C-alpha positions in Angstrom: -29.2 19.3 -20.0 -28.7 22.9 -19.0 -32.1 24.4 -19.8 -32.0 27.6 -17.7 -31.3 30.7 -19.7 -28.2 32.8 -19.2 -28.7 36.3 -18.0 -26.8 37.7 -21.0 -26.2 36.3 -24.5 -23.3 33.8 -24.3 -20.0 34.4 -26.0 -18.6 31.5 -27.9 -14.9 30.6 -27.8 -13.9 28.0 -30.3 -10.7 26.4 -29.2 -9.4 25.4 -32.6 -6.8 22.8 -33.6 -4.3 24.3 -36.1 -5.2 21.8 -38.8 -8.8 22.9 -38.6 -8.0 26.4 -39.9 -6.9 24.9 -43.2 -10.0 22.7 -43.8 -12.8 24.0 -46.0 -15.1 21.9 -44.0 -14.5 23.8 -40.7 -17.8 24.7 -39.2 -16.2 26.9 -36.5 -15.4 29.5 -39.2 -19.1 29.3 -40.2 -20.1 30.2 -36.6 -17.8 33.2 -36.5 -19.0 34.3 -39.9 -22.7 34.0 -38.9 -22.4 35.5 -35.4 -19.7 38.0 -35.9 -16.6 38.5 -33.8 -18.5 40.2 -30.9 -20.3 36.9 -30.2 -17.9 34.2 -31.4 -14.1 33.8 -31.9 -11.8 31.1 -33.0 -8.8 30.7 -30.7 -5.8 28.7 -31.8 -5.2 25.8 -29.4 -1.6 25.7 -28.2 -0.6 23.2 -25.7 2.3 25.1 -24.2 1.0 28.7 -24.4 -2.8 28.8 -24.2 -4.7 32.0 -25.0 -4.6 34.3 -22.0 -8.1 35.7 -22.6 -9.5 32.2 -22.7 -7.7 31.4 -19.4 -9.1 34.5 -17.8 -12.7 33.5 -18.7 -12.1 30.0 -17.3 -10.5 31.4 -14.1 -13.6 33.7 -13.6 -15.8 30.6 -13.2 -18.2 32.1 -15.8 -17.4 29.6 -18.6 -18.6 26.2 -19.5 -17.0 23.6 -21.7 -19.2 21.9 -24.3 -18.0 18.2 -24.1 -19.7 14.8 -24.3 -21.0 13.8 -20.9 -20.0 10.2 -21.2 -16.3 11.3 -21.1 -16.5 13.0 -17.8 -17.8 12.4 -14.3 -21.4 13.3 -13.4 -20.5 16.0 -10.9 -18.9 18.0 -13.6 -22.1 18.3 -15.6 -23.8 21.6 -15.4 -27.5 21.9 -15.0 -28.1 25.6 -15.6 -26.5 28.6 -17.2 -26.8 30.8 -14.2 -23.8 33.1 -14.0 -22.3 31.7 -17.3 -21.1 34.2 -19.9 -18.8 32.1 -22.0 -19.1 28.7 -23.8 -15.9 27.0 -24.9 -16.0 24.4 -27.7 -13.2 22.2 -29.0 -13.1 22.8 -32.7 -11.4 19.9 -34.6 -12.0 16.3 -35.5 -13.1 14.0 -32.7 -9.5 12.7 -32.4 -8.1 16.2 -32.3 -10.7 17.4 -29.8 -9.9 14.5 -27.5 -6.2 15.2 -27.8 -6.8 18.9 -27.1 -8.8 18.1 -24.0 -6.3 15.6 -22.6 -3.4 17.9 -23.2 -5.0 21.0 -21.7 -4.9 20.9 -17.9 -6.9 24.2 -17.7 -9.9 22.4 -19.2 -9.8 19.5 -16.7 -11.7 21.2 -13.8 -14.2 23.1 -15.9 -17.9 22.5 -15.5 -19.3 20.7 -18.6 -22.3 21.4 -20.7 -23.4 18.3 -22.7 -25.8 18.5 -25.5 -28.5 15.8 -25.4 -30.6 15.4 -28.5 -32.5 12.8 -30.3 -31.5 14.4 -33.6 -28.8 12.9 -35.7 -26.0 15.1 -36.9 -26.4 16.5 -40.4 -22.6 16.9 -40.7 -21.6 13.9 -42.8 -18.6 15.3 -44.6 -15.9 13.6 -42.5 -15.3 10.0 -41.7 -15.2 8.7 -38.1 -18.2 10.7 -36.9 -19.4 9.7 -33.4 -23.0 8.5 -32.8 -24.8 11.2 -30.9 -22.0 13.7 -31.7 -22.4 17.1 -33.3 -20.0 19.3 -35.2 -19.1 22.7 -33.8 -21.8 24.6 -35.6 -24.5 22.2 -34.6 -23.4 22.5 -30.9 -23.6 26.3 -31.1 -27.0 26.1 -32.8 -28.3 23.9 -30.0 -27.0 26.2 -27.3 -28.5 29.2 -29.0 -31.9 27.5 -29.2 -31.8 26.6 -25.5 -31.0 30.3 -24.8 -34.0 31.4 -26.8 -31.7 33.1 -29.4 -33.8 31.9 -32.4 -32.6 34.6 -34.8 -28.9 33.8 -34.1 -29.6 30.1 -34.2 -31.3 30.6 -37.6 -28.3 32.6 -38.9 -25.8 29.9 -37.9 -28.1 27.2 -39.3 -28.3 28.9 -42.6 -24.5 29.4 -42.8 -24.0 25.7 -41.8 -26.4 24.5 -44.5 -24.7 26.7 -47.1 -21.4 25.1 -46.1 -22.8 21.6 -46.3 -24.2 22.4 -49.8 -20.9 23.8 -51.0 -19.0 20.7 -49.6 -21.4 18.3 -51.3 -21.1 20.1 -54.6 -17.3 19.7 -54.4 -17.6 16.0 -53.9 -20.4 15.3 -56.4 -19.8 17.1 -59.7 
């Protein structure tokens, strides 16, 4: 796991599937709400015309993709945050995220940051959750904790728990 701190607070870019914007269970929106647009932004994933700002950050070599390590080769896994300014997360269902990754050539050569944790995801709203997998908000929380950004991590945690409570109350009258 990348445990070294970044020199500056990381900026989060949530590459978001179009269907995710319509879902009340979208934790990416919670991240942007909690951190503000200076530290986090949702970017619409488009296969044919990707976001130019995102491409610029990738081309700079100062961005990491948060992605499960078992889906990529070991040499792509990062072991520190030195020189990293941007974290890119795929925001959608597991199936959508896999599709986004596979159909986005610009992501294929990026260094990968993979979250390892013994914790179980608290996100239990959607079916087909992956063992050892975390939702977008939980990934951001883990990265913030590694960076030592405890206040920001607490803010996202609080917003995430509020979302979970709202979603449970919608399901259970």
